[in-house]
Every structure is written in structure tokens, then in C-alpha cells.
C-alpha positions as CSV (number, residue, x, y, z in Angstrom):
1,X,0.0,0.0,0.0
2,X,1.4,3.4,-0.9
3,X,2.0,6.0,1.8
4,X,1.8,9.7,1.6
5,X,4.7,11.8,2.6
6,X,3.8,14.6,5.0
7,X,3.9,18.0,3.3
8,X,6.4,20.5,4.6
9,X,5.3,23.0,7.2
10,X,6.5,25.8,4.9
11,X,4.0,24.7,2.3
12,X,1.0,25.7,4.4
13,X,2.3,28.8,6.2
14,X,0.5,31.9,5.0
15,X,-2.5,30.0,3.8
16,X,-6.0,29.9,5.2
17,X,-7.0,26.6,6.8
18,X,-9.9,26.5,4.3
19,X,-7.4,26.5,1.4
20,X,-5.7,23.3,2.5
21,X,-6.2,20.2,0.3
22,X,-7.7,17.0,1.8
23,X,-4.2,15.5,1.8
24,X,-2.7,18.4,3.7
25,X,-5.6,18.6,6.1
26,X,-5.3,14.9,6.8
27,X,-1.5,15.0,7.2
28,X,-1.6,17.9,9.7
29,X,-4.9,16.9,11.6
30,X,-4.3,17.3,15.3
31,X,-1.5,19.7,14.9
32,X,-1.7,23.1,16.6
33,X,-2.0,26.2,14.3
34,X,-1.6,29.9,15.0
35,X,-4.1,32.3,13.4
36,X,-4.0,36.0,13.8
37,X,-6.7,37.2,16.3
38,X,-9.8,38.4,14.4
39,X,-9.9,42.0,13.4
40,X,-11.1,44.0,10.4
41,X,-7.5,43.8,9.0
42,X,-7.4,40.0,9.1
43,X,-10.7,39.4,7.3
44,X,-11.9,37.8,5.1
45,X,-9.1,35.2,5.3
46,X,-6.9,34.5,8.4
47,X,-3.7,32.8,7.5
48,X,-1.8,30.0,9.3
49,X,1.3,31.7,10.6
50,X,2.7,28.8,12.6
51,X,2.1,25.1,13.0
52,X,3.5,22.5,15.4
53,X,2.8,19.3,17.4
54,X,2.3,21.4,20.6
55,X,1.4,25.0,21.6
56,X,5.0,25.5,22.6
57,X,6.2,24.6,19.1
58,X,3.7,27.1,17.6
59,X,4.8,29.9,19.8
60,X,8.5,29.1,19.2
61,X,7.9,29.3,15.4
62,X,6.0,32.6,15.7
63,X,9.0,34.0,17.6
64,X,11.5,32.7,15.1
65,X,9.5,34.4,12.4
66,X,9.5,37.7,14.4
67,X,5.8,37.6,15.2
68,X,4.3,38.5,18.6
69,X,2.6,35.4,20.0
70,X,0.0,37.4,22.0
71,X,-1.6,38.5,18.7
72,X,-2.5,35.0,17.7
73,X,-5.0,32.3,18.7
74,X,-3.9,28.7,18.9
75,X,-6.2,25.9,17.9
76,X,-6.0,22.3,16.7
77,X,-6.4,21.7,13.0
78,X,-9.4,19.4,12.6
79,X,-9.5,16.5,10.1
80,X,-11.3,17.3,6.8
81,X,-14.3,15.1,7.6
């Protein structure tokens, strides 16, 4: 049986969760994502700015990218169905 390689984290950064393919959504299901807190500037699409297996990994990635973690909400990425 063929197995799918997990897409790279960089391939989903900057994209809206709704834009992810079924394969990407399945591969990253259960991972933590950081989305900018809702404001008129972040609509209509909020983009994934960090992803990790834990909240700590998400926060660390935000900091490495020079972003302020307090301006983001963290949530788990749900499977596509």
C-alpha cells in the first residue's frame, strides 16, 4: 500500500485553513496552528502563521518568524471530515 509523505510546514504557512487540500488537512490533523486574532484587518481570510505538534512549538515558530505570539490564537487543526 502506498503511503503519503507529509507536506512541509512551509507549504502551508501563509494559507487559510480552508485552502488546504484534503491530503494536507489529513496529514496535519491534530497539529496546533496559530491564526492572527480576528480584526477587520485579518478578514476575510486569516492565515496560518505557525504550526506544530504542541502549543509551545507554535509559539517558538512565531517568535522565530519575528511575530508577537499574543496577537495569535492557537487551535488544533481538525481533520477534513
